[in-house]
Each structure stands twice: as C-alpha cells, then as structure tokens.
C-alpha positions as CSV (number, residue, x, y, z in Angstrom):
1,M,2.8,23.0,-34.4
2,R,0.2,21.4,-36.2
3,K,-0.3,18.8,-33.6
4,F,-1.6,21.5,-31.4
5,V,-3.5,23.0,-34.0
6,L,-5.2,19.2,-34.2
7,V,-5.6,19.3,-30.2
8,L,-6.4,22.6,-30.0
9,S,-9.6,22.2,-32.2
10,L,-10.6,19.0,-30.5
11,I,-10.7,20.5,-27.2
12,C,-12.9,23.2,-28.5
13,I,-15.2,20.8,-30.6
14,F,-15.3,18.1,-27.6
15,A,-16.1,21.6,-25.1
16,G,-18.6,22.8,-27.6
17,Y,-20.2,19.2,-27.3
18,T,-20.4,19.3,-24.1
19,E,-21.4,22.4,-23.6
20,L,-24.2,21.5,-26.0
21,N,-25.1,18.6,-23.5
22,A,-25.4,20.5,-20.8
23,Q,-28.1,22.3,-22.1
24,L,-30.4,20.0,-22.7
25,K,-32.6,18.5,-20.7
26,I,-34.3,15.6,-20.5
27,G,-36.3,13.3,-19.4
28,F,-38.6,10.2,-19.4
29,I,-41.6,8.5,-17.7
30,D,-42.8,5.3,-17.8
31,S,-45.9,4.9,-19.3
32,D,-47.1,1.7,-18.1
33,A,-46.8,2.5,-14.5
34,I,-49.2,5.7,-14.8
35,M,-51.4,3.6,-16.9
36,D,-51.9,1.4,-14.3
37,K,-51.8,3.9,-11.0
38,L,-54.6,6.5,-13.1
39,S,-57.8,5.4,-11.9
40,D,-59.6,6.4,-15.6
41,A,-57.1,4.4,-17.0
42,Q,-58.3,1.2,-15.1
43,D,-61.6,1.7,-15.0
44,A,-61.1,2.1,-19.0
45,Q,-59.0,-1.4,-18.8
46,K,-62.3,-3.0,-16.2
47,K,-64.9,-2.1,-19.7
48,L,-62.3,-3.0,-21.9
49,D,-61.6,-6.5,-20.3
50,A,-65.3,-7.0,-19.2
51,L,-66.5,-7.0,-23.1
52,I,-64.0,-9.1,-23.8
53,A,-65.0,-11.4,-21.9
54,E,-68.0,-11.6,-22.6
55,W,-66.9,-11.7,-25.8
56,Q,-64.6,-14.7,-25.5
57,E,-68.1,-16.7,-23.6
58,E,-69.5,-16.0,-26.8
59,M,-66.7,-17.5,-29.1
60,T,-66.5,-20.6,-26.6
61,K,-70.1,-21.3,-26.9
62,L,-69.7,-21.2,-30.6
63,E,-66.6,-23.3,-30.5
64,N,-68.5,-26.1,-28.4
65,S,-71.4,-26.4,-30.6
66,W,-68.7,-26.9,-33.3
67,K,-67.0,-29.4,-31.5
68,A,-70.3,-31.3,-30.6
69,K,-71.9,-31.5,-34.4
70,F,-68.2,-32.8,-34.8
71,D,-67.7,-35.4,-32.5
72,D,-71.6,-36.1,-33.6
73,Y,-70.7,-36.6,-37.3
74,E,-67.7,-38.6,-36.3
75,K,-69.8,-40.9,-34.9
76,R,-72.0,-41.3,-37.4
77,K,-70.4,-40.8,-41.0
78,L,-70.0,-44.2,-41.6
79,I,-74.2,-44.9,-41.1
80,M,-75.0,-40.9,-42.6
81,S,-76.6,-41.2,-46.3
82,D,-74.4,-39.2,-48.6
83,A,-77.0,-36.4,-48.1
84,K,-77.1,-36.0,-45.0
85,R,-73.0,-36.4,-44.6
86,V,-72.6,-33.6,-47.5
87,E,-75.4,-31.8,-45.8
88,T,-73.5,-32.0,-41.8
89,E,-70.0,-31.4,-43.9
90,K,-71.6,-28.0,-45.4
91,E,-73.4,-27.4,-41.8
92,L,-69.5,-27.9,-40.0
93,V,-68.2,-25.5,-42.5
94,K,-70.6,-22.9,-42.1
95,L,-70.2,-23.1,-38.1
96,E,-66.7,-22.6,-38.8
97,D,-67.1,-19.6,-40.8
98,E,-69.2,-18.0,-38.2
99,I,-66.8,-18.6,-35.2
100,T,-63.7,-17.0,-37.9
101,N,-66.2,-13.8,-39.0
102,Y,-67.4,-13.9,-35.3
103,R,-64.0,-13.9,-33.7
104,Q,-62.4,-11.1,-37.1
105,K,-65.8,-8.8,-36.0
106,K,-64.2,-8.5,-32.7
107,F,-60.9,-9.0,-32.1
108,G,-59.4,-8.5,-35.7
109,V,-57.3,-5.6,-36.5
110,N,-60.5,-3.4,-37.0
111,G,-62.7,-4.9,-34.6
112,E,-64.6,-4.0,-32.3
113,L,-62.0,-4.2,-29.2
114,F,-60.0,-1.5,-31.2
115,K,-62.3,0.4,-31.6
116,N,-63.9,0.2,-28.5
117,Q,-60.0,0.4,-26.8
118,E,-59.8,3.3,-29.4
119,E,-62.7,5.5,-28.0
120,L,-61.9,4.6,-24.5
121,M,-58.1,4.6,-24.1
122,K,-58.2,8.1,-26.1
123,P,-59.0,10.6,-23.3
124,V,-57.1,8.9,-20.9
125,Q,-54.3,9.1,-23.3
126,N,-54.7,12.5,-23.6
127,K,-54.8,13.7,-20.4
128,I,-51.7,11.8,-19.4
129,F,-50.1,14.0,-21.9
130,T,-51.5,17.4,-21.3
131,A,-49.8,16.6,-17.7
132,I,-47.0,16.1,-20.0
133,Q,-46.6,19.0,-22.2
134,M,-47.2,20.9,-18.7
135,I,-44.6,19.5,-17.3
136,A,-42.5,20.0,-20.1
137,E,-43.3,23.5,-20.3
138,E,-43.0,24.1,-16.4
139,E,-39.6,22.7,-16.1
140,E,-38.3,23.8,-19.5
141,F,-37.4,19.9,-20.9
142,D,-35.8,20.1,-24.5
143,Y,-37.2,15.9,-24.3
144,I,-39.2,13.7,-22.9
145,F,-39.0,9.5,-23.6
146,D,-41.5,7.3,-22.5
147,R,-39.3,4.1,-21.0
148,S,-42.3,1.8,-21.6
149,G,-42.4,1.4,-25.0
150,D,-39.5,0.5,-27.7
151,I,-37.3,3.2,-26.5
152,I,-34.2,1.1,-24.9
153,F,-32.6,2.7,-22.0
154,L,-29.0,1.5,-21.0
155,F,-28.8,3.8,-18.1
156,A,-31.2,6.3,-16.8
157,K,-30.7,9.1,-13.5
158,D,-33.7,8.6,-11.4
159,E,-33.7,12.0,-10.7
160,H,-35.6,12.7,-14.1
161,D,-38.1,10.4,-14.3
162,L,-41.1,12.6,-14.7
163,T,-43.8,9.5,-13.8
164,N,-44.9,11.0,-9.9
165,K,-45.1,14.2,-11.5
166,V,-47.1,13.5,-14.1
167,L,-49.4,11.3,-11.7
168,E,-49.5,14.9,-9.5
169,K,-50.3,16.7,-12.2
170,L,-53.1,13.9,-13.1
171,Q,-54.6,13.5,-9.6
172,T,-54.6,17.3,-9.2
173,Q,-56.4,17.9,-12.4
174,E,-59.6,15.0,-11.3
C-alpha cells in the first residue's frame, strides 16, 4: 500500500511537472546573426572600424617614432656624453608614456572606443530589443534566450529560433 501511494505521488508530481513545462513557451535568437544582417549594425560597425583604423595608424606612427629614436640611441649611446644620454633616455621614456596614454585614451576601459561603441550601438540594440519584445508579446513567449552569448544550448529545436522573425520585424520597421 505504501509503495502504491509513493508511486501514485510520483506520477502526480511528474504529471504536474510535464504540464507546467507544456505551458512555458521558450524561444531563442542569435544576436550575432541579427547584427551581421542588420544594415544599421553594419553601418555602426563600419564607423567604429574606421575610427579604430585611424587610431591604429596614429599608434603605429608613435611606435615607429619611438623605435627610430631608440635605434638611434642604441647606435650612439657609447659616444654620447652622460648628460646627452640621460636626456635621450628621458625623451624615450616620455614617448613610451605618450604611447601608453594614447592607447589607454583610445582603447582603454573607459576610452573613446568604448564610448563611441556605446553611442553607435545603443540605438541598434534598442531597436533589436524592441522587436524581440513585440514578438514575445504577439506570440506569448515566456522566455527568449540569446544563444550567441554565454548561455549554452545543448539542444534547441529550430522551430523555436526567432532570429528570422526578429530580422523581419526590424525590416518592416525601416
């Protein structure tokens, strides 16, 4: 009798669990695919790439200037006076500091790249998020995950992939 009650309890719990799962509607998107296909995102990325190329060019000039000065110093340091050698070493350290400061100013954690990326990509991200919200409300999804991020899917049915629907929604908004 106790086994019967235990088995019956487990069946009821399992049935309740499967019923609960049947009520949840879960979808996923691939934000990398959306960003690759969305023209606004491509335009923003091109602007960022142009800025990065410009800054990299300037970095290369600074580094080449330092390298030329260092090579000249290495060739002449044995014939330089102590005062001239100390002065040249200070100039090299100053150039190294300029390079470090420039790199930090442009590419650092709170650098111009981060700020420009935030400024250019925020409207695109908001547009995508709005499209996702609209689809979620229209089709009554409980959860929508992004599989291109840290969430790992071991299995996902393609029928739940909302990437194309988000792209379609974004295209109709343009």
